[in-house]
C-alpha positions as CSV (number, residue, x, y, z in Angstrom):
1,X,133.0,54.9,158.2
2,X,132.0,58.2,156.4
3,X,133.0,56.7,153.1
4,X,130.7,53.7,153.5
5,X,127.8,56.1,154.5
6,X,128.5,58.3,151.5
7,X,128.5,55.4,149.1
8,X,125.3,53.9,150.6
9,X,123.6,57.3,150.6
10,X,124.5,58.1,147.0
11,X,123.7,54.5,145.9
12,X,120.2,55.0,147.3
13,X,119.9,58.3,145.6
14,X,121.0,56.8,142.3
15,X,118.7,53.8,142.8
16,X,115.5,55.6,143.5
17,X,115.7,58.6,141.2
18,X,114.2,58.5,137.7
19,X,114.5,61.4,135.3
20,X,118.1,62.4,135.5
21,X,120.1,64.8,137.6
22,X,117.6,67.5,138.2
23,X,115.2,64.9,139.7
24,X,118.0,63.9,142.1
25,X,118.5,67.3,143.5
26,X,115.7,67.2,146.1
27,X,116.9,63.7,147.2
28,X,120.5,64.8,147.5
29,X,119.4,68.0,149.4
30,X,117.3,66.0,151.8
31,X,120.1,63.5,152.5
32,X,122.7,66.1,153.0
33,X,120.6,68.1,155.5
34,X,119.3,65.0,157.3
35,X,122.8,63.7,157.9
36,X,124.0,67.2,158.8
37,X,126.7,67.0,156.2
38,X,125.9,70.3,154.5
39,X,123.9,73.5,155.2
40,X,121.3,74.6,152.7
41,X,123.6,77.4,151.7
42,X,126.5,75.0,151.1
43,X,124.2,72.7,149.1
44,X,123.0,75.6,146.9
45,X,126.6,76.6,146.2
46,X,127.4,73.0,145.2
47,X,124.4,72.9,142.9
48,X,125.4,76.2,141.3
49,X,128.9,75.0,140.6
50,X,127.6,71.6,139.4
51,X,125.3,73.4,137.0
52,X,128.2,75.5,135.6
53,X,130.7,72.7,135.2
54,X,130.7,70.2,132.3
55,X,129.1,66.9,132.8
56,X,125.9,65.5,134.3
57,X,124.6,67.5,137.2
58,X,124.0,64.5,139.4
59,X,127.5,63.2,139.0
60,X,128.9,66.7,139.5
61,X,126.8,67.1,142.6
62,X,128.0,63.8,144.0
63,X,131.6,64.6,143.2
64,X,131.6,68.0,144.8
65,X,129.8,66.7,147.9
66,X,132.2,63.8,148.2
67,X,135.2,66.1,147.9
68,X,133.8,68.6,150.4
69,X,133.1,65.9,153.0
70,X,136.0,63.5,152.5
71,X,138.4,64.6,149.8
72,X,139.4,62.3,147.0
73,X,138.2,59.1,148.8
74,X,134.8,60.9,149.2
75,X,134.7,61.7,145.5
76,X,135.3,58.0,144.7
77,X,132.6,56.9,147.2
78,X,129.9,59.3,146.1
79,X,130.5,59.2,142.4
80,X,130.7,55.4,142.4
81,X,127.6,55.2,144.6
82,X,125.5,57.5,142.4
83,X,126.4,55.8,139.1
84,X,126.3,52.2,140.2
85,X,122.5,51.7,140.2
86,X,122.1,53.3,136.8
87,X,124.8,51.1,135.4
88,X,123.3,47.9,136.9
89,X,119.7,48.9,135.9
90,X,120.5,49.9,132.4
91,X,122.5,46.7,131.8
92,X,119.4,44.6,132.9
93,X,117.0,46.9,131.0
94,X,119.1,46.8,127.8
95,X,119.1,43.0,128.0
96,X,115.3,42.8,128.4
97,X,114.0,45.9,126.6
98,X,113.2,44.3,123.3
99,X,111.2,41.6,125.0
100,X,109.1,43.8,127.3
101,X,109.0,47.3,125.8
102,X,105.5,47.0,124.4
103,X,104.0,45.2,127.4
104,X,101.0,47.0,128.8
105,X,102.3,46.9,132.4
106,X,105.6,48.5,131.3
107,X,103.8,51.3,129.3
108,X,101.4,51.9,132.3
109,X,104.4,52.2,134.7
110,X,106.0,54.8,132.4
111,X,102.7,56.7,132.3
112,X,103.0,57.1,136.1
113,X,106.8,57.7,136.3
114,X,107.0,60.5,133.7
115,X,104.7,63.0,135.6
116,X,106.4,62.0,138.9
117,X,109.7,63.1,137.5
118,X,108.3,66.4,136.5
119,X,107.0,66.7,140.1
120,X,110.5,66.0,141.5
121,X,112.0,68.6,139.3
122,X,109.4,71.1,140.4
123,X,110.2,70.4,144.1
124,X,113.8,71.1,143.4
125,X,113.0,74.4,141.7
126,X,110.7,75.5,144.5
127,X,113.0,74.4,147.3
128,X,116.1,75.9,145.7
129,X,114.3,79.0,144.6
130,X,112.9,79.8,148.0
131,X,116.5,79.6,149.4
132,X,118.4,81.3,146.5
133,X,115.9,84.1,145.6
134,X,115.5,86.1,148.7
135,X,115.2,89.7,147.4
136,X,113.4,91.5,144.6
137,X,116.8,91.8,142.9
138,X,117.0,88.0,142.9
139,X,113.5,87.7,141.4
140,X,114.5,90.2,138.7
141,X,117.6,88.2,137.8
142,X,115.7,84.9,137.8
143,X,113.0,86.3,135.5
144,X,115.6,87.7,133.2
145,X,117.4,84.3,133.1
146,X,114.1,82.6,132.5
147,X,113.3,85.0,129.6
148,X,116.7,84.6,128.0
149,X,116.6,80.8,128.1
150,X,112.9,80.3,127.3
151,X,112.2,83.0,124.7
152,X,115.5,84.2,123.4
153,X,116.9,80.6,123.4
154,X,120.2,81.9,124.7
155,X,122.7,79.2,125.7
156,X,122.6,78.6,129.5
157,X,126.4,79.3,129.8
158,X,125.8,82.8,128.5
159,X,122.8,83.2,130.8
160,X,125.0,82.2,133.8
161,X,127.7,84.7,132.8
162,X,125.1,87.5,132.2
163,X,123.4,86.7,135.6
164,X,126.8,86.9,137.3
165,X,127.4,90.4,135.8
166,X,123.8,91.4,136.8
167,X,124.4,90.3,140.3
168,X,127.6,92.1,140.5
169,X,126.1,95.2,139.0
170,X,123.0,95.2,141.2
171,X,125.1,94.6,144.4
172,X,128.1,96.8,143.8
173,X,127.2,99.5,141.2
174,X,123.7,100.4,142.0
């Protein structure tokens, strides 16, 4: 029964999310909390690991959640659920794109969808930030990470490694 619920939940997440994995994070968080499957702390840990591992963050999230809740069968249910809508939609879109891509209604829809995706990503940032950054030390590390990525253009992997060392240093050395 849990496998069917996991598949349906992640199918719904995959079906109603535009803008990629980061836009899915608030939906995944909401579903995990509503169903009581994860605490916010567990969810944040999964997002952190999903961000650090190779692959798409939405698929990584689905995979880790599925494994935590139901082992390998959970992985199959969540990962299949989250990718199925995209696979179906992209197949249909690819078949029809050349015919409708310049249609005014299609262009108008994208004009509305693009800002909504930015809003979804902002919700994820605010929600996760308020849970993950709870001290002035966390604020300092977040600002350093932001600076290293936005201004220095340092690769995110190095920023994660540096942030880990900063967290260790702040908590255990200072």
